[in-house]
C-alpha positions in Angstrom: 0.0 0.0 0.0 2.9 2.4 0.9 4.5 1.7 -2.5 1.2 2.3 -4.3 0.7 5.6 -2.5 4.3 6.6 -3.3 3.5 6.2 -7.0 0.4 8.3 -6.6 2.4 11.1 -4.9 4.9 11.0 -7.8 1.9 11.4 -10.1 0.6 14.3 -8.0 4.0 16.0 -8.1 4.3 15.5 -11.9 0.7 16.8 -12.4 1.4 19.9 -10.3 4.7 20.5 -12.2 2.8 20.3 -15.5 0.2 22.9 -14.6 2.2 25.3 -12.4 2.4 25.7 -8.7 -1.3 25.3 -8.1 -4.7 25.2 -9.6 -5.5 27.5 -12.6 -6.4 31.1 -11.8 -10.1 31.9 -11.9 -11.3 33.0 -15.3 -14.6 34.6 -16.6 -15.7 31.2 -17.8 -17.3 28.3 -15.8 -15.6 27.1 -12.6 -13.5 24.0 -13.3 -14.7 21.3 -11.0 -13.9 17.6 -10.6 -16.2 15.2 -8.6 -15.1 11.7 -7.7 -18.2 9.4 -8.0 -21.1 9.7 -10.4 -23.4 10.3 -7.4 -21.3 13.3 -6.2 -21.0 14.6 -9.7 -24.8 14.5 -10.2 -25.2 16.6 -7.0 -22.6 19.1 -8.0 -24.1 19.3 -11.5 -27.6 20.0 -10.3 -26.4 22.9 -8.1 -23.5 24.2 -10.2 -25.5 24.1 -13.5 -24.0 26.2 -16.3 -21.7 28.0 -14.0 -19.4 25.0 -13.6 -17.4 22.9 -16.0 -17.8 19.5 -14.4 -15.9 16.3 -14.8 -16.6 13.0 -13.0 -13.4 11.0 -12.2 -15.2 7.7 -12.0 -17.7 6.4 -14.6 -21.0 4.4 -14.2 -20.6 1.1 -12.4 -17.1 2.0 -10.9 -16.5 0.8 -7.3 -15.1 3.8 -5.4 -13.8 1.5 -2.6 -11.3 0.0 -5.0 -10.6 2.9 -7.4 -7.0 3.9 -7.9 -6.5 7.2 -9.8 -4.5 7.0 -13.1 -2.0 9.7 -14.0 -4.6 11.4 -16.1 -7.1 11.3 -13.2 -4.5 12.9 -10.9 -3.8 15.6 -13.5 -7.5 16.4 -13.8 -7.7 16.7 -10.0 -4.7 19.0 -9.7 -5.8 21.3 -12.6 -9.3 21.9 -11.1 -10.4 24.9 -9.1 -12.3 22.5 -6.7 -12.6 18.8 -6.1 -15.8 17.4 -4.5 -15.8 13.9 -3.0 -18.0 11.9 -0.7 -15.6 11.4 2.2 -16.0 9.1 5.2 -13.3 6.9 3.5 -15.6 5.9 0.6 -12.8 6.7 -1.8 -10.5 4.7 0.4 -7.4 4.7 -1.8 -7.5 8.5 -2.5 -7.3 10.1 1.0 -3.6 11.1 0.6 -4.3 12.4 -2.9 -7.0 14.8 -1.5 -4.7 16.0 1.2 -2.0 16.7 -1.3 -4.4 18.6 -3.6 -5.5 20.7 -0.6 -1.9 21.5 0.2 -1.3 22.6 -3.4 -4.2 25.1 -3.3 -7.0 23.1 -4.8 -10.2 23.5 -2.8 -11.3 20.0 -1.7 -14.8 19.4 -0.3 -16.1 16.2 1.3 -19.8 16.5 1.0 -20.6 14.0 3.8 -18.7 16.2 6.2 -21.8 18.5 6.3 -24.0 15.7 7.8 -24.2 16.0 11.6 -22.1 13.3 13.2 -25.1 12.3 15.3 -26.8 11.2 12.1 -24.0 9.0 10.9 -23.9 5.2 11.4 -20.7 3.9 12.9 -19.5 0.6 11.5 -17.5 -1.8 13.8 -16.6 -3.9 10.8 -14.8 -1.1 8.9 -12.1 0.1 11.3 -14.6 1.7 13.6 -15.3 4.6 11.2 -18.6 5.9 9.9 -20.5 4.2 7.1 -20.0 6.3 4.0 -23.1 5.4 2.1 -25.1 8.4 3.3 -26.9 9.1 0.1 -29.3 6.1 0.7 -31.2 8.3 3.2 -32.5 11.0 1.0 -32.9 13.4 3.9 -29.2 13.1 4.7 -28.3 13.8 1.1 -30.0 17.1 1.5 -27.3 18.1 3.9 -24.7 17.2 1.2 -26.6 19.4 -1.2 -26.4 22.3 1.2 -22.7 21.6 1.5 -22.2 21.9 -2.2 -24.3 25.0 -2.4 -22.2 26.8 0.3 -18.9 25.6 -1.1 -19.6 26.8 -4.6 -21.0 30.1 -3.4 -17.8 30.6 -1.3 -15.5 29.7 -4.2 -17.4 31.7 -6.8 -19.4 34.4 -5.1 -20.3 36.2 -8.3 -22.7 33.3 -9.1 -23.7 32.7 -5.5 -27.3 33.7 -6.1 -27.6 31.2 -9.0 -26.1 28.4 -6.8 -28.6 29.1 -4.0 -31.5 29.2 -6.4 -30.7 25.9 -8.0 -30.1 24.4 -4.5 -33.5 25.6 -3.3 -35.2 23.8 -6.3 -33.2 20.6 -5.8 -33.8 20.5 -2.1 -37.5 20.7 -2.7 -37.2 17.8 -5.2 -35.3 15.8 -2.6 -38.0 16.4 0.0 -40.6 15.1 -2.4 -38.4 12.1 -3.2 -38.0 11.2 0.5 -41.7 11.3 1.0 -42.2 9.0 -2.1 -39.7 6.5 -0.8 -41.4 6.4 2.6 -44.8 5.9 1.0 -43.6 3.0 -1.2 -41.8 1.3 1.8 -44.9 1.6 3.9 -46.9 -0.3 1.3 -44.7 -3.4 1.8 -45.7 -5.6 4.8 -43.2 -5.1 7.6 -42.2 -8.8 7.6 -41.2 -8.5 3.9 -38.8 -5.5 4.5 -35.6 -7.6 4.7 -33.0 -6.4 2.2 -30.1 -8.8 1.4 -27.4 -7.4 -0.8 -23.8 -8.1 -1.8 -22.2 -5.6 0.5 -23.5 -3.6 3.5 -24.2 -0.3 1.6 -27.9 0.1 2.6 -27.8 0.6 6.3 -28.9 4.3 6.0 -31.7 3.2 3.7 -32.8 0.6 6.2 -32.8 2.9 9.2 -34.7 5.7 7.3 -37.3 3.6 5.6 -37.8 0.6 8.0 -35.9 -2.2 6.4 -33.8 -4.9 8.0 -30.6 -4.9 6.0 -28.1 -7.8 5.6 -25.0 -7.5 3.4 -22.7 -10.4 2.6 -19.6 -8.2 2.7 -19.0 -5.3 5.0 -19.4 -1.6 4.0 -16.2 -1.9 1.9 -16.0 -4.3 -1.1 -12.2 -4.7 -0.5 -12.7 -8.1 1.3 -14.5 -11.2 0.1 -17.4 -12.8 2.0 -16.3 -15.8 4.0 -17.9 -19.3 3.8 -19.4 -18.9 7.3 -21.0 -15.5 6.2 -22.7 -17.2 3.3 -23.9 -20.1 5.3 -25.3 -18.0 8.2 -27.1 -15.7 5.8 -28.5 -18.7 3.8 -29.9 -20.1 7.0 -31.6 -16.8 7.8 -33.1 -16.6 4.3 -34.4 -20.2 4.5 -35.9 -19.8 8.0 -37.6 -16.6 7.3 -38.5 -17.5 3.7 -37.2 -14.2 2.3 -38.4 -14.1 -1.3 -35.6 -12.2 -3.0 -31.9 -11.2 -2.7 -30.2 -8.5 -4.8 -27.0 -8.1 -6.8 -25.4 -4.7 -7.2 -24.3 -2.9 -10.3 -20.8 -2.0 -9.0 -20.1 -5.3 -7.2 -19.4 -8.8 -8.7 -22.5 -11.0 -8.5 -20.3 -14.0 -7.5 -21.1 -13.8 -3.8 -24.8 -13.5 -4.3 -24.9 -16.4 -6.6 -23.0 -18.5 -4.0 -25.6 -17.4 -1.4 -28.5 -18.5 -3.7 -26.9 -21.9 -4.2 -26.4 -22.3 -0.4 -30.1 -21.5 0.1 -31.1 -24.0 -2.6 -29.0 -26.7 -0.8 -31.4 -26.1 2.2 -34.4 -26.9 0.0 -35.6 -23.3 -0.4 -35.6 -21.2 -3.6 -34.8 -17.5 -3.3 -35.0 -15.3 -6.4 -32.4 -12.8 -7.6 -34.7 -9.8 -7.2 -32.7 -7.6 -9.6 -29.7 -5.3 -9.7 -29.4 -2.4 -7.3 -27.3 0.7 -7.8 -25.2 1.1 -4.8 -21.9 3.1 -5.1 -22.4 4.4 -8.6 -25.2 5.7 -10.9 -26.3 3.8 -14.0 -25.9 4.7 -17.6 -26.4 8.5 -18.1 -29.0 7.9 -20.7 -30.9 5.4 -18.6 -33.5 5.8 -15.8 -30.8 5.4 -13.1 -28.5 8.0 -14.7 -29.3 10.6 -12.0 -29.5 10.4 -8.2 -33.2 10.8 -8.2 -33.6 8.2 -10.9 -31.3 5.8 -9.1 -33.3 6.1 -5.9 -36.6 5.5 -7.7 -35.1 2.5 -9.6 -33.8 0.9 -6.5 -37.0 1.3 -4.5 -39.1 0.0 -7.4 -36.8 -3.0 -7.7 -36.7 -3.7 -4.0 -40.4 -3.4 -3.3 -41.5 -5.2 -6.4 -39.3 -8.2 -5.7 -40.0 -8.5 -2.0 -43.7 -8.3 -2.6 -43.6 -11.5 -4.5 -44.7 -14.8 -2.8 -41.8 -16.8 -1.4 -41.0 -20.1 -3.2 -39.5 -23.4 -2.2 
Protein backbone atom coordinates (compact mmCIF):
# COMPACT_ATOMS: atom_id res chain seq x y z
CA UNK A 1 0.00 0.00 0.00
CA UNK A 2 2.87 2.43 0.87
CA UNK A 3 4.48 1.68 -2.48
CA UNK A 4 1.19 2.33 -4.32
CA UNK A 5 0.70 5.65 -2.54
CA UNK A 6 4.29 6.59 -3.28
CA UNK A 7 3.52 6.16 -6.98
CA UNK A 8 0.41 8.30 -6.57
CA UNK A 9 2.41 11.06 -4.88
CA UNK A 10 4.88 11.02 -7.77
CA UNK A 11 1.92 11.45 -10.13
CA UNK A 12 0.60 14.32 -8.02
CA UNK A 13 3.97 16.04 -8.13
CA UNK A 14 4.25 15.51 -11.88
CA UNK A 15 0.75 16.83 -12.44
CA UNK A 16 1.44 19.90 -10.34
CA UNK A 17 4.69 20.52 -12.23
CA UNK A 18 2.81 20.29 -15.50
CA UNK A 19 0.25 22.91 -14.59
CA UNK A 20 2.23 25.33 -12.44
CA UNK A 21 2.44 25.67 -8.69
CA UNK A 22 -1.28 25.31 -8.06
CA UNK A 23 -4.74 25.22 -9.64
CA UNK A 24 -5.54 27.50 -12.58
CA UNK A 25 -6.39 31.10 -11.78
CA UNK A 26 -10.13 31.89 -11.86
CA UNK A 27 -11.34 33.03 -15.26
CA UNK A 28 -14.57 34.60 -16.57
CA UNK A 29 -15.71 31.16 -17.76
CA UNK A 30 -17.30 28.34 -15.75
CA UNK A 31 -15.58 27.13 -12.60
CA UNK A 32 -13.49 24.02 -13.32
CA UNK A 33 -14.72 21.28 -10.97
CA UNK A 34 -13.93 17.56 -10.63
CA UNK A 35 -16.15 15.18 -8.64
CA UNK A 36 -15.12 11.65 -7.71
CA UNK A 37 -18.17 9.40 -8.03
CA UNK A 38 -21.08 9.72 -10.41
CA UNK A 39 -23.37 10.28 -7.40
CA UNK A 40 -21.34 13.25 -6.17
CA UNK A 41 -20.98 14.56 -9.73
CA UNK A 42 -24.76 14.50 -10.21
CA UNK A 43 -25.20 16.55 -7.03
CA UNK A 44 -22.59 19.12 -8.04
CA UNK A 45 -24.05 19.34 -11.52
CA UNK A 46 -27.57 20.00 -10.27
CA UNK A 47 -26.42 22.90 -8.12
CA UNK A 48 -23.55 24.18 -10.24
CA UNK A 49 -25.48 24.14 -13.51
CA UNK A 50 -24.01 26.17 -16.32
CA UNK A 51 -21.67 27.98 -13.95
CA UNK A 52 -19.37 24.96 -13.55
CA UNK A 53 -17.38 22.90 -16.02
CA UNK A 54 -17.79 19.52 -14.36
CA UNK A 55 -15.91 16.25 -14.82
CA UNK A 56 -16.60 12.96 -13.03
CA UNK A 57 -13.45 11.05 -12.16
CA UNK A 58 -15.22 7.66 -12.03
CA UNK A 59 -17.71 6.39 -14.56
CA UNK A 60 -20.98 4.44 -14.17
CA UNK A 61 -20.55 1.13 -12.37
CA UNK A 62 -17.11 1.95 -10.94
CA UNK A 63 -16.53 0.81 -7.35
CA UNK A 64 -15.07 3.77 -5.40
CA UNK A 65 -13.82 1.51 -2.61
CA UNK A 66 -11.32 -0.04 -5.02
CA UNK A 67 -10.65 2.88 -7.37
CA UNK A 68 -7.04 3.93 -7.95
CA UNK A 69 -6.48 7.18 -9.84
CA UNK A 70 -4.51 7.04 -13.07
CA UNK A 71 -1.95 9.66 -14.04
CA UNK A 72 -4.65 11.35 -16.13
CA UNK A 73 -7.05 11.32 -13.22
CA UNK A 74 -4.51 12.92 -10.88
CA UNK A 75 -3.77 15.56 -13.50
CA UNK A 76 -7.49 16.40 -13.77
CA UNK A 77 -7.73 16.75 -10.00
CA UNK A 78 -4.67 18.97 -9.74
CA UNK A 79 -5.81 21.27 -12.56
CA UNK A 80 -9.28 21.91 -11.11
CA UNK A 81 -10.41 24.90 -9.08
CA UNK A 82 -12.31 22.54 -6.75
CA UNK A 83 -12.64 18.83 -6.07
CA UNK A 84 -15.81 17.39 -4.54
CA UNK A 85 -15.80 13.91 -3.04
CA UNK A 86 -18.00 11.87 -0.74
CA UNK A 87 -15.61 11.42 2.16
CA UNK A 88 -15.97 9.10 5.18
CA UNK A 89 -13.33 6.89 3.49
CA UNK A 90 -15.62 5.92 0.59
CA UNK A 91 -12.78 6.73 -1.82
CA UNK A 92 -10.48 4.71 0.40
CA UNK A 93 -7.36 4.72 -1.75
CA UNK A 94 -7.47 8.47 -2.46
CA UNK A 95 -7.26 10.06 0.98
CA UNK A 96 -3.62 11.09 0.59
CA UNK A 97 -4.33 12.45 -2.88
CA UNK A 98 -7.04 14.77 -1.55
CA UNK A 99 -4.74 15.96 1.23
CA UNK A 100 -1.99 16.69 -1.28
CA UNK A 101 -4.38 18.58 -3.55
CA UNK A 102 -5.48 20.73 -0.63
CA UNK A 103 -1.86 21.52 0.24
CA UNK A 104 -1.31 22.63 -3.36
CA UNK A 105 -4.18 25.12 -3.26
CA UNK A 106 -7.02 23.11 -4.81
CA UNK A 107 -10.25 23.50 -2.83
CA UNK A 108 -11.34 20.02 -1.69
CA UNK A 109 -14.81 19.41 -0.30
CA UNK A 110 -16.06 16.18 1.33
CA UNK A 111 -19.83 16.53 0.99
CA UNK A 112 -20.59 14.01 3.75
CA UNK A 113 -18.73 16.23 6.24
CA UNK A 114 -21.79 18.50 6.34
CA UNK A 115 -23.97 15.75 7.80
CA UNK A 116 -24.25 16.00 11.60
CA UNK A 117 -22.13 13.31 13.22
CA UNK A 118 -25.11 12.26 15.34
CA UNK A 119 -26.85 11.19 12.11
CA UNK A 120 -23.99 8.98 10.91
CA UNK A 121 -23.85 5.21 11.41
CA UNK A 122 -20.67 3.85 12.94
CA UNK A 123 -19.47 0.55 11.51
CA UNK A 124 -17.49 -1.75 13.78
CA UNK A 125 -16.57 -3.88 10.77
CA UNK A 126 -14.79 -1.06 8.93
CA UNK A 127 -12.07 0.07 11.35
CA UNK A 128 -14.64 1.70 13.59
CA UNK A 129 -15.28 4.60 11.19
CA UNK A 130 -18.60 5.86 9.91
CA UNK A 131 -20.50 4.15 7.12
CA UNK A 132 -19.95 6.35 4.03
CA UNK A 133 -23.13 5.37 2.11
CA UNK A 134 -25.08 8.38 3.35
CA UNK A 135 -26.92 9.05 0.07
CA UNK A 136 -29.31 6.14 0.66
CA UNK A 137 -31.15 8.28 3.21
CA UNK A 138 -32.50 11.04 0.99
CA UNK A 139 -32.93 13.41 3.93
CA UNK A 140 -29.21 13.11 4.71
CA UNK A 141 -28.29 13.77 1.08
CA UNK A 142 -30.05 17.11 1.46
CA UNK A 143 -27.27 18.09 3.89
CA UNK A 144 -24.74 17.19 1.20
CA UNK A 145 -26.64 19.43 -1.24
CA UNK A 146 -26.38 22.31 1.22
CA UNK A 147 -22.65 21.59 1.52
CA UNK A 148 -22.17 21.86 -2.25
CA UNK A 149 -24.27 25.05 -2.39
CA UNK A 150 -22.23 26.77 0.28
CA UNK A 151 -18.88 25.63 -1.09
CA UNK A 152 -19.62 26.80 -4.64
CA UNK A 153 -20.96 30.14 -3.42
CA UNK A 154 -17.82 30.63 -1.33
CA UNK A 155 -15.46 29.75 -4.18
CA UNK A 156 -17.42 31.69 -6.81
CA UNK A 157 -19.41 34.45 -5.05
CA UNK A 158 -20.27 36.16 -8.34
CA UNK A 159 -22.66 33.27 -9.07
CA UNK A 160 -23.72 32.68 -5.47
CA UNK A 161 -27.34 33.66 -6.11
CA UNK A 162 -27.59 31.16 -8.97
CA UNK A 163 -26.12 28.36 -6.84
CA UNK A 164 -28.56 29.11 -4.03
CA UNK A 165 -31.53 29.21 -6.40
CA UNK A 166 -30.68 25.86 -7.96
CA UNK A 167 -30.08 24.37 -4.54
CA UNK A 168 -33.51 25.55 -3.32
CA UNK A 169 -35.19 23.83 -6.28
CA UNK A 170 -33.20 20.64 -5.79
CA UNK A 171 -33.80 20.51 -2.05
CA UNK A 172 -37.54 20.70 -2.71
CA UNK A 173 -37.17 17.82 -5.18
CA UNK A 174 -35.30 15.77 -2.58
CA UNK A 175 -37.99 16.41 0.03
CA UNK A 176 -40.61 15.10 -2.38
CA UNK A 177 -38.43 12.08 -3.21
CA UNK A 178 -37.97 11.24 0.48
CA UNK A 179 -41.74 11.28 0.96
CA UNK A 180 -42.25 9.03 -2.08
CA UNK A 181 -39.74 6.46 -0.76
CA UNK A 182 -41.45 6.40 2.64
CA UNK A 183 -44.82 5.86 0.99
CA UNK A 184 -43.56 3.00 -1.17
CA UNK A 185 -41.80 1.33 1.76
CA UNK A 186 -44.90 1.59 3.93
CA UNK A 187 -46.87 -0.28 1.27
CA UNK A 188 -44.72 -3.39 1.83
CA UNK A 189 -45.66 -5.58 4.82
CA UNK A 190 -43.16 -5.15 7.63
CA UNK A 191 -42.16 -8.82 7.61
CA UNK A 192 -41.17 -8.48 3.93
CA UNK A 193 -38.85 -5.54 4.54
CA UNK A 194 -35.64 -7.57 4.67
CA UNK A 195 -33.00 -6.41 2.19
CA UNK A 196 -30.13 -8.83 1.41
CA UNK A 197 -27.38 -7.44 -0.83
CA UNK A 198 -23.78 -8.11 -1.84
CA UNK A 199 -22.22 -5.58 0.52
CA UNK A 200 -23.47 -3.58 3.45
CA UNK A 201 -24.25 -0.35 1.59
CA UNK A 202 -27.88 0.08 2.57
CA UNK A 203 -27.82 0.64 6.34
CA UNK A 204 -28.89 4.28 6.00
CA UNK A 205 -31.71 3.18 3.70
CA UNK A 206 -32.83 0.56 6.21
CA UNK A 207 -32.77 2.94 9.16
CA UNK A 208 -34.65 5.69 7.32
CA UNK A 209 -37.31 3.56 5.64
CA UNK A 210 -37.84 0.64 7.99
CA UNK A 211 -35.89 -2.22 6.37
CA UNK A 212 -33.75 -4.85 8.03
CA UNK A 213 -30.55 -4.89 5.97
CA UNK A 214 -28.11 -7.78 5.59
CA UNK A 215 -24.98 -7.48 3.44
CA UNK A 216 -22.68 -10.39 2.63
CA UNK A 217 -19.59 -8.21 2.73
CA UNK A 218 -18.96 -5.26 5.03
CA UNK A 219 -19.38 -1.63 4.01
CA UNK A 220 -16.23 -1.87 1.88
CA UNK A 221 -15.96 -4.27 -1.06
CA UNK A 222 -12.22 -4.74 -0.51
CA UNK A 223 -12.74 -8.06 1.32
CA UNK A 224 -14.50 -11.19 0.09
CA UNK A 225 -17.38 -12.76 1.99
CA UNK A 226 -16.31 -15.83 3.96
CA UNK A 227 -17.92 -19.26 3.77
CA UNK A 228 -19.38 -18.85 7.25
CA UNK A 229 -20.97 -15.54 6.23
CA UNK A 230 -22.65 -17.21 3.27
CA UNK A 231 -23.91 -20.14 5.33
CA UNK A 232 -25.28 -17.99 8.15
CA UNK A 233 -27.14 -15.72 5.78
CA UNK A 234 -28.46 -18.71 3.81
CA UNK A 235 -29.88 -20.12 7.03
CA UNK A 236 -31.63 -16.83 7.84
CA UNK A 237 -33.14 -16.61 4.34
CA UNK A 238 -34.40 -20.17 4.54
CA UNK A 239 -35.88 -19.84 8.02
CA UNK A 240 -37.63 -16.57 7.28
CA UNK A 241 -38.53 -17.46 3.68
CA UNK A 242 -37.21 -14.20 2.28
CA UNK A 243 -38.41 -14.14 -1.34
CA UNK A 244 -35.56 -12.24 -3.01
CA UNK A 245 -31.92 -11.16 -2.70
CA UNK A 246 -30.16 -8.53 -4.78
CA UNK A 247 -26.98 -8.08 -6.80
CA UNK A 248 -25.36 -4.66 -7.18
CA UNK A 249 -24.29 -2.88 -10.33
CA UNK A 250 -20.78 -2.03 -9.05
CA UNK A 251 -20.06 -5.33 -7.24
CA UNK A 252 -19.36 -8.78 -8.70
CA UNK A 253 -22.47 -11.01 -8.51
CA UNK A 254 -20.33 -14.00 -7.52
CA UNK A 255 -21.09 -13.84 -3.78
CA UNK A 256 -24.85 -13.46 -4.26
CA UNK A 257 -24.90 -16.42 -6.65
CA UNK A 258 -23.04 -18.49 -4.04
CA UNK A 259 -25.58 -17.41 -1.45
CA UNK A 260 -28.46 -18.47 -3.66
CA UNK A 261 -26.86 -21.89 -4.16
CA UNK A 262 -26.42 -22.26 -0.40
CA UNK A 263 -30.10 -21.48 0.11
CA UNK A 264 -31.08 -24.00 -2.57
CA UNK A 265 -29.04 -26.66 -0.76
CA UNK A 266 -31.37 -26.12 2.19
CA UNK A 267 -34.42 -26.88 0.05
CA UNK A 268 -35.62 -23.31 -0.43
CA UNK A 269 -35.64 -21.24 -3.62
CA UNK A 270 -34.80 -17.54 -3.33
CA UNK A 271 -34.99 -15.30 -6.37
CA UNK A 272 -32.43 -12.79 -7.58
CA UNK A 273 -34.71 -9.78 -7.24
CA UNK A 274 -32.72 -7.58 -9.59
CA UNK A 275 -29.68 -5.34 -9.68
CA UNK A 276 -29.43 -2.37 -7.33
CA UNK A 277 -27.31 0.72 -7.85
CA UNK A 278 -25.15 1.11 -4.76
CA UNK A 279 -21.89 3.05 -5.14
CA UNK A 280 -22.44 4.43 -8.65
CA UNK A 281 -25.23 5.66 -10.89
CA UNK A 282 -26.34 3.79 -14.00
CA UNK A 283 -25.86 4.72 -17.64
CA UNK A 284 -26.36 8.50 -18.07
CA UNK A 285 -29.01 7.87 -20.71
CA UNK A 286 -30.92 5.36 -18.58
CA UNK A 287 -33.50 5.79 -15.82
CA UNK A 288 -30.83 5.44 -13.09
CA UNK A 289 -28.49 8.00 -14.65
CA UNK A 290 -29.31 10.60 -11.99
CA UNK A 291 -29.47 10.40 -8.22
CA UNK A 292 -33.24 10.82 -8.18
CA UNK A 293 -33.62 8.20 -10.91
CA UNK A 294 -31.29 5.81 -9.10
CA UNK A 295 -33.27 6.07 -5.86
CA UNK A 296 -36.55 5.49 -7.69
CA UNK A 297 -35.13 2.54 -9.64
CA UNK A 298 -33.79 0.90 -6.48
CA UNK A 299 -37.00 1.33 -4.55
CA UNK A 300 -39.12 -0.02 -7.41
CA UNK A 301 -36.82 -3.04 -7.72
CA UNK A 302 -36.74 -3.73 -3.98
CA UNK A 303 -40.44 -3.36 -3.26
CA UNK A 304 -41.47 -5.22 -6.39
CA UNK A 305 -39.27 -8.25 -5.69
CA UNK A 306 -40.00 -8.46 -1.96
CA UNK A 307 -43.75 -8.28 -2.58
CA UNK A 308 -43.58 -11.54 -4.53
CA UNK A 309 -44.66 -14.76 -2.80
CA UNK A 310 -41.76 -16.81 -1.44
CA UNK A 311 -41.00 -20.07 -3.24
CA UNK A 312 -39.55 -23.45 -2.24
